[in-house]
C-alpha positions as CSV (number, residue, x, y, z in Angstrom):
1,L,59.9,-15.5,103.8
2,K,59.9,-15.3,99.9
3,I,61.8,-18.6,99.7
4,K,59.4,-20.2,102.2
5,D,56.4,-19.0,100.1
6,L,58.1,-20.3,96.9
7,V,58.7,-23.7,98.4
8,T,55.1,-23.8,99.7
9,D,53.8,-22.9,96.2
10,L,56.0,-25.5,94.5
11,N,54.9,-28.2,96.9
12,T,51.2,-27.3,96.5
13,A,51.5,-27.3,92.7
14,S,53.3,-30.7,92.8
15,K,50.6,-32.1,95.1
16,L,47.8,-30.9,92.8
17,D,49.6,-32.5,89.9
18,Y,49.5,-35.9,91.5
19,D,46.1,-35.5,93.2
20,M,47.9,-35.6,96.6
21,Q,46.6,-32.2,97.7
22,P,43.4,-32.9,99.7
23,L,40.8,-30.4,99.0
24,D,38.9,-29.2,102.0
25,L,35.6,-28.5,100.1
26,E,33.0,-26.3,101.6
27,R,30.5,-23.7,100.5
28,V,32.6,-20.5,99.9
29,H,30.8,-17.1,99.6
30,L,33.1,-15.5,96.9
31,P,32.2,-11.9,97.7
32,R,33.3,-12.3,101.3
33,L,36.5,-14.2,100.3
34,L,37.4,-11.5,97.7
35,R,36.8,-8.7,100.2
36,S,39.1,-10.5,102.7
37,V,41.9,-11.0,100.2
38,V,41.7,-7.4,98.9
39,A,41.6,-6.1,102.5
40,E,44.7,-8.2,103.4
41,H,46.6,-6.8,100.4
42,V,45.6,-3.2,101.3
43,N,46.5,-3.7,104.9
44,S,49.8,-5.3,104.1
45,G,51.3,-2.0,102.9
46,L,50.0,-1.6,99.3
47,D,51.6,1.6,98.1
48,E,50.0,4.4,96.1
49,L,51.7,3.0,93.0
50,H,49.4,0.0,92.9
51,P,45.9,1.1,93.9
52,L,43.6,-1.9,94.3
53,E,39.9,-1.9,93.6
54,L,37.2,-4.5,94.1
55,D,34.1,-4.5,91.9
56,L,31.3,-7.0,92.6
57,D,28.5,-7.3,90.0
58,E,25.1,-7.0,91.4
59,N,24.2,-10.5,90.2
60,A,27.3,-11.9,92.0
61,L,26.6,-10.7,95.5
62,D,25.4,-14.2,96.6
63,A,27.9,-16.2,94.5
64,V,28.9,-19.4,96.2
65,V,31.3,-22.1,95.0
66,L,32.1,-25.5,96.5
67,A,35.8,-25.1,97.0
68,D,38.8,-25.2,99.3
69,E,38.7,-21.6,100.6
70,R,42.4,-21.5,101.4
71,L,43.4,-22.6,98.0
72,I,41.0,-20.3,96.1
73,G,42.2,-17.4,98.3
74,R,45.8,-18.3,97.4
75,A,45.0,-18.3,93.7
76,V,43.5,-14.8,93.9
77,E,46.4,-13.6,96.1
78,N,48.9,-14.9,93.6
79,A,47.1,-13.1,90.7
80,I,47.1,-9.8,92.6
81,A,50.8,-10.2,93.7
82,N,51.7,-10.9,90.0
83,A,50.2,-7.6,89.0
84,R,52.1,-5.7,91.7
85,L,55.4,-7.6,91.2
86,H,55.7,-7.1,87.5
87,N,54.7,-3.4,87.4
88,E,57.4,-1.7,89.4
89,R,56.4,1.7,87.9
90,G,52.9,1.2,89.2
91,C,49.5,0.2,87.8
92,R,45.9,0.1,88.9
93,V,44.8,-3.4,89.9
94,Q,41.1,-4.3,89.7
95,V,39.5,-7.5,91.1
96,T,36.0,-8.2,89.8
97,L,33.4,-10.8,90.4
98,A,30.6,-11.6,88.0
99,V,28.3,-14.6,87.4
100,R,27.6,-15.8,83.9
101,G,25.3,-18.8,83.6
102,E,26.5,-21.5,86.1
103,R,30.0,-20.0,86.5
104,A,31.5,-17.5,88.8
105,L,34.1,-15.3,87.1
106,V,36.9,-13.8,89.2
107,R,39.1,-11.4,87.2
108,V,42.3,-9.8,88.3
109,A,43.3,-7.1,85.8
110,D,45.9,-4.4,85.7
111,D,46.6,-1.5,83.4
112,G,50.4,-2.0,83.6
113,A,53.1,-3.1,81.2
114,G,51.4,-6.2,79.9
115,E,53.2,-9.5,79.4
116,L,55.3,-11.2,76.9
117,A,53.6,-13.2,74.2
118,E,55.3,-16.4,75.3
119,L,53.3,-16.6,78.6
120,K,50.4,-18.6,77.2
121,A,52.9,-21.1,75.6
122,R,54.7,-21.4,78.9
123,L,51.5,-22.1,80.8
124,A,50.5,-24.6,78.2
125,R,53.9,-26.4,78.6
126,A,53.4,-26.4,82.4
127,R,50.0,-27.9,82.0
128,T,51.5,-30.8,80.0
129,A,54.3,-31.3,82.5
130,R,53.7,-33.5,85.5
131,S,55.5,-31.1,87.8
132,A,55.6,-27.4,88.3
133,A,59.3,-27.7,88.8
134,G,59.8,-27.0,85.1
135,S,58.4,-23.5,85.6
136,Y,60.6,-22.8,88.6
137,G,62.7,-19.7,87.9
138,E,60.7,-18.4,85.0
139,E,59.4,-14.9,85.4
140,H,55.7,-15.6,85.8
141,G,56.1,-19.4,85.9
142,L,55.1,-20.7,89.3
143,G,52.6,-18.1,90.5
144,L,50.3,-18.4,87.5
145,V,50.9,-22.2,87.1
146,L,49.7,-22.6,90.7
147,V,46.7,-20.4,90.0
148,D,45.9,-22.6,87.0
149,R,46.3,-25.8,88.9
150,I,44.2,-24.7,91.9
151,V,41.4,-23.6,89.6
152,R,41.5,-26.8,87.5
153,A,41.4,-28.9,90.7
154,H,38.1,-27.2,91.4
155,G,36.6,-28.0,88.0
156,G,37.3,-24.5,86.6
157,S,39.6,-22.9,84.1
158,I,41.6,-19.7,83.6
159,S,42.0,-17.4,80.7
160,I,44.8,-14.8,80.3
161,E,44.7,-11.7,78.2
162,S,47.6,-9.4,77.7
163,E,48.8,-6.6,75.5
164,P,52.2,-5.0,75.9
165,G,51.7,-1.5,77.4
166,R,48.0,-2.1,77.9
167,G,47.8,-4.4,80.9
168,F,47.4,-8.0,81.9
169,S,44.4,-10.0,83.2
170,V,43.7,-13.4,84.6
171,E,40.2,-14.7,84.8
172,L,39.2,-17.6,87.0
173,S,36.1,-19.4,86.0
174,L,34.6,-21.6,88.7
175,P,31.4,-23.7,88.8
176,L,28.8,-22.3,91.1
177,A,27.5,-24.5,94.0
């Protein structure tokens, strides 16, 4: 199943690279989508080492984006899975949604080990490559590359913050519908 997911992610990233991934755009209610993704993770056997929280800002309760719901859900799932996968000793994972101006901000943050400084450089290299295959096999390569490509295909951007020993966060910025 892990190999199947990896192949699916690699194919999706490659299709997004070449504008071959058709986006099934619809009005997506982000609070509902985030509740669903978080509930799926909790129900799939999230252990006590990785408690997961969802925090919706009051001003974001009606946030709607024009997006491919399946792909945006996949991006958030990958960010959550990244936090769990790379913090074997445990960490708290928090998913938040806020609205700033005309943008919806989805943030997945953990208070775990943090990440190596080269991640941003690796992501930048992957952005300039025409294929995600160059990131295959790197520790955080494909998962976050796919998140980046999905968000950019929707007219958005991601930002990454990390400090060793103090956690890791990925923020998805998407235009509101």
